C-alpha positions as CSV (number, residue, x, y, z in Angstrom):
1,M,154.4,89.4,-79.9
2,L,152.6,92.3,-80.7
3,S,149.5,90.1,-81.6
4,T,149.7,87.9,-78.4
5,T,149.3,91.0,-76.2
6,Y,146.5,92.5,-78.1
7,F,144.5,89.1,-77.8
8,Y,145.3,88.9,-73.9
9,L,144.3,92.6,-73.7
10,S,140.8,92.2,-75.9
11,E,140.1,88.9,-73.6
12,T,140.5,91.2,-70.5
13,I,138.5,93.7,-71.5
14,F,135.7,91.5,-72.7
15,L,135.5,89.4,-69.4
16,V,135.8,93.0,-67.4
17,G,132.8,94.2,-69.5
18,N,130.9,91.3,-69.4
19,S,131.7,90.9,-65.4
20,K,129.9,94.7,-65.1
21,K,127.2,93.6,-67.1
22,R,126.4,90.9,-65.1
23,Q,126.7,92.7,-62.0
24,F,124.6,95.2,-63.3
25,E,121.9,92.7,-64.0
26,K,122.2,91.1,-60.4
27,H,121.5,94.5,-58.6
28,L,118.6,94.9,-61.5
29,L,117.3,91.5,-60.2
30,L,118.1,92.2,-56.3
31,G,116.3,96.1,-57.0
32,A,113.1,94.2,-58.5
33,E,112.9,91.5,-55.5
34,D,113.2,94.6,-52.9
35,F,110.7,96.3,-55.0
36,F,108.5,93.5,-54.6
37,S,108.9,93.2,-50.8
38,N,108.3,96.9,-50.4
39,F,105.1,96.8,-52.4
40,Y,103.8,93.5,-50.6
41,F,104.1,95.0,-47.4
42,K,102.1,98.3,-48.1
43,K,99.7,96.3,-50.0
44,Y,99.1,93.6,-47.7
45,S,100.5,94.6,-43.9
46,T,97.5,96.7,-43.4
47,Q,95.3,93.8,-43.8
48,E,94.7,91.9,-40.5
49,Y,94.6,88.6,-42.2
50,L,96.6,87.8,-45.7
51,V,93.5,86.3,-47.7
52,G,94.5,88.2,-50.8
53,F,98.0,86.9,-51.2
54,S,97.2,83.8,-52.7
55,D,95.8,85.6,-55.8
56,L,99.1,86.7,-57.0
57,F,100.1,82.7,-57.4
58,I,97.6,82.8,-60.1
59,N,98.9,85.1,-62.7
60,S,101.9,83.2,-64.3
61,Q,103.7,86.3,-65.1
62,N,103.8,89.6,-63.7
63,I,106.0,93.0,-64.7
64,I,108.2,95.3,-62.9
65,M,109.8,98.3,-64.5
66,L,113.0,99.2,-63.1
67,N,115.7,101.5,-64.7
68,N,113.9,101.2,-67.9
69,K,114.3,97.4,-68.0
70,E,111.3,94.9,-68.0
71,I,111.7,92.4,-65.5
72,S,109.2,89.5,-65.3
73,Y,108.2,87.8,-62.2
74,R,106.1,84.6,-61.2
75,L,105.6,83.6,-57.6
76,I,104.8,79.7,-56.8
77,D,103.1,78.1,-53.2
78,M,105.6,76.3,-51.2
79,T,102.8,76.0,-48.4
80,N,99.6,73.9,-48.6
81,C,101.4,71.2,-50.1
82,F,103.1,67.8,-49.2
83,N,106.7,68.8,-48.3
84,I,108.5,65.8,-49.0
85,N,111.0,66.5,-46.5
86,T,108.6,65.2,-44.0
87,I,109.0,61.9,-44.5
88,N,113.2,62.6,-44.5
89,Y,112.2,63.0,-40.9
90,Y,114.6,60.4,-39.2
91,S,114.5,59.0,-35.8
92,T,116.3,56.2,-34.0
93,N,112.4,55.7,-32.5
94,I,109.7,54.6,-35.4
95,D,106.7,56.1,-34.1
96,N,103.6,58.0,-35.0
97,N,105.2,61.4,-35.7
98,A,107.5,59.2,-38.3
99,L,104.4,57.3,-39.4
100,Y,101.9,60.1,-40.3
101,P,103.7,61.6,-43.2
102,W,103.5,57.9,-45.0
103,L,100.1,58.0,-44.4
104,V,99.3,61.2,-46.0
105,L,101.2,60.4,-48.9
106,K,99.0,56.9,-49.3
107,Y,96.0,58.9,-48.9
108,I,97.2,61.2,-51.6
109,L,97.8,58.6,-54.2
110,Q,94.8,56.7,-52.9
111,L,92.4,59.8,-53.5
112,N,93.7,60.5,-57.1
113,N,93.5,56.6,-57.8
114,I,97.4,55.9,-57.7
115,T,98.9,52.9,-56.3
116,S,102.6,52.1,-54.8
117,S,104.1,48.9,-53.9
118,V,106.9,50.4,-52.5
119,L,104.8,52.7,-50.0
120,N,102.1,50.0,-49.2
121,K,105.5,48.0,-48.2
122,I,106.7,50.5,-46.1
123,I,103.4,51.4,-44.1
124,T,102.9,47.9,-43.6
125,N,106.2,47.6,-42.1
126,F,105.7,50.5,-39.9
127,A,102.5,49.3,-38.8
128,H,103.7,45.9,-37.6
129,S,107.0,47.5,-36.1
130,S,107.1,47.9,-31.9
131,P,110.1,48.2,-29.8
132,A,109.9,44.6,-29.3
133,D,109.7,43.3,-32.9
134,S,112.7,42.2,-34.8
135,I,111.2,44.0,-37.9
136,L,112.0,47.4,-36.2
137,G,115.7,47.7,-36.9
138,S,115.1,46.7,-40.7
139,M,112.3,48.9,-40.8
140,A,114.5,51.9,-39.4
141,H,117.0,50.6,-42.0
142,E,114.5,51.2,-44.8
143,H,113.0,54.4,-43.7
144,H,116.6,55.7,-43.3
145,S,117.9,54.4,-46.7
146,L,115.0,55.9,-48.7
147,E,115.4,59.3,-46.8
148,N,119.1,59.2,-48.2
149,Y,117.6,58.5,-51.8
150,L,115.0,61.4,-51.5
151,Q,117.6,63.8,-50.3
152,L,120.4,62.3,-53.1
153,N,117.5,62.9,-56.1
154,N,114.7,65.0,-55.0
155,S,112.5,62.3,-56.9
156,I,109.5,61.3,-55.2
157,D,108.0,59.5,-58.1
158,K,111.5,57.4,-58.7
159,S,111.1,56.4,-55.3
160,L,108.3,55.3,-55.2
161,N,108.1,53.7,-58.6
162,I,105.3,55.7,-59.8
163,G,105.1,56.5,-63.8
164,D,105.8,60.3,-64.8
165,E,102.6,60.6,-66.4
166,V,100.6,59.4,-63.8
167,F,102.7,61.4,-61.2
168,L,102.3,64.4,-63.2
169,Q,98.5,64.5,-62.1
170,I,99.6,65.5,-58.5
171,A,102.8,66.8,-59.0
172,P,101.2,70.2,-57.9
173,L,100.3,69.1,-54.3
174,F,104.1,68.3,-53.7
175,C,107.0,70.4,-53.0
176,S,110.4,70.5,-51.1
177,R,111.5,73.0,-48.3
178,I,114.1,73.3,-46.1
179,D,111.9,72.4,-42.8
180,N,110.3,69.1,-42.2
181,T,106.8,69.8,-41.1
182,L,103.5,69.7,-43.0
183,L,102.2,73.6,-43.1
184,I,98.7,74.0,-43.7
185,N,97.8,77.9,-43.9
186,I,93.9,77.9,-43.7
187,N,93.4,81.2,-45.1
188,M,95.3,80.5,-48.3
189,L,93.5,77.3,-49.1
190,E,91.7,76.5,-52.2
191,D,89.3,74.2,-53.4
192,K,92.0,72.5,-55.6
193,H,93.7,72.0,-52.2
194,S,90.5,69.5,-51.0
195,K,92.5,66.1,-51.6
196,L,95.5,67.7,-49.5
197,I,93.1,68.3,-46.8
198,Q,91.4,65.0,-47.0
199,A,94.6,63.1,-46.8
200,V,96.0,65.6,-44.2
201,L,93.0,64.4,-42.4
202,M,93.3,60.6,-42.8
203,N,90.7,60.6,-45.1
204,E,88.2,60.8,-42.6
205,I,86.1,64.0,-44.2
206,N,84.5,63.4,-47.8
207,E,85.6,65.5,-50.8
208,S,81.9,67.3,-50.8
209,D,82.3,68.3,-46.9
210,T,85.7,69.3,-47.8
211,S,84.7,71.3,-50.6
212,K,82.2,73.1,-48.8
213,I,84.5,74.3,-45.5
214,L,87.3,75.7,-48.2
215,L,84.7,77.6,-49.8
216,S,83.4,79.0,-46.7
217,K,86.4,80.9,-45.6
218,P,85.2,84.6,-44.4
219,D,86.1,87.6,-46.2
220,K,88.7,88.1,-43.9
221,G,89.9,85.2,-43.5
222,W,89.8,83.0,-40.4
223,V,90.7,84.7,-37.1
224,T,92.3,82.0,-35.5
225,V,93.1,78.1,-36.4
226,E,90.9,77.2,-33.1
227,S,87.7,79.0,-35.6
228,F,88.7,77.5,-38.8
229,L,88.6,73.6,-36.9
230,D,85.3,74.4,-34.7
231,F,83.6,75.2,-38.1
232,L,85.4,71.7,-39.7
233,L,84.1,70.1,-37.0
234,K,80.2,71.2,-37.0
235,S,80.3,71.0,-41.2
236,S,81.7,67.4,-40.9
237,F,81.8,63.8,-39.1
238,V,85.5,64.3,-38.5
239,D,86.1,63.0,-34.8
240,T,87.3,65.4,-32.4
241,D,89.3,63.2,-30.7
242,M,90.8,62.3,-34.0
243,I,91.7,66.1,-34.8
244,N,93.4,66.4,-31.1
245,K,95.2,63.6,-31.4
246,L,96.5,65.0,-35.4
247,L,97.6,68.3,-33.8
248,E,99.5,66.4,-31.0
249,N,101.5,65.6,-33.8
250,R,105.0,67.4,-34.4
251,I,104.9,67.1,-38.5
252,L,101.6,68.7,-38.7
253,Y,101.1,72.5,-38.5
254,F,97.9,74.6,-38.9
255,T,98.3,78.3,-39.6
256,H,96.5,81.5,-40.1
257,D,99.5,83.7,-40.6
258,E,102.7,81.7,-41.7
259,Y,103.7,80.6,-45.4
260,Y,106.6,79.7,-47.7
261,F,106.6,80.9,-51.3
262,I,109.4,80.9,-54.3
263,S,109.4,84.0,-56.4
264,V,111.2,83.9,-59.7
265,F,112.3,87.2,-61.4
266,K,113.4,87.1,-64.9
267,L,115.6,89.8,-66.9
268,G,115.2,88.8,-70.8
269,M,118.4,90.7,-72.7
270,E,118.8,90.2,-76.5
271,G,117.8,86.2,-76.4
272,E,119.5,85.7,-72.9
273,D,117.4,84.9,-69.6
274,Y,118.9,86.0,-66.5
275,Q,117.0,85.4,-63.6
276,L,116.9,85.2,-59.6
277,T,115.0,82.7,-57.7
278,S,113.9,83.4,-54.0
279,L,112.7,81.4,-51.1
280,F,110.7,83.8,-48.8
281,H,109.5,83.0,-45.1
282,V,106.2,84.8,-44.3
283,K,105.2,85.1,-40.3
284,G,102.5,87.6,-39.6
285,K,104.1,90.8,-40.9
286,D,107.5,89.8,-41.0
287,I,109.1,88.8,-44.7
288,T,112.7,86.9,-44.6
289,V,114.5,85.7,-47.8
290,L,115.8,82.4,-46.7
291,R,117.6,81.6,-49.9
292,R,118.7,83.2,-53.3
293,R,119.9,81.8,-56.5
294,F,121.1,83.3,-59.9
295,S,121.1,81.5,-62.8
296,F,121.7,82.4,-66.7
297,N,120.1,80.7,-69.8
298,E,121.1,81.5,-73.4
């Protein structure tokens, strides 16, 4: 009886101690996130346009020291990418708003010399559907089915029957956010985003002009979206009417001061990794944590 009591007491002490350790680690990670947020405001809120923030995405690992503990962190851009939730958008009306992200996806694949018979079929069905067409009902069903599939599996390459090795070439162009817009921050665009911009503009602009425009960003950034689009029109053969039509689409949204990013704070202790992953939304000088998730790896 004594040995059994001792066992349970030891187990209880271990669990309490482990719980306190985990709470301490959580507070450290949250403290690091708070420290980063404060540093971010001091460094960037004094600038009228947030041009330099994208430089933080380049470094794979950064370090914060807190309570004599080393906490590493990295940032992941979640803005200038193809948000797969735009094709999760579902409406009873199969209209241009629903078709547009599928066309962007088509051009992303096309510009990278990738084909998908599944995607081609979907776009063909869109193109031939109208309120009077009998195909409209089946098209809506197919669209809704694929939407559910993506939500369940979050794997666009499997949905479109694209091989793993091929998809790795374009994987950095994709992301999954909580909204259903294609958000393009013009002040965080780099040359690596050229194919995304070509696709967003329906491949009406060539690679050379796209690169020239992206590399011509003013030192303090674009003052407004209008100034960026004016420069784009003057520096390429893109049609003004087409740009205006694209801007009417509720899926596409150009901005100069709004973006999303993920931070991953990691606390490594004796071969264990305890980490905090957070999704941030920035609008002007306001920064909000939309989601947090703690995870533990041995």
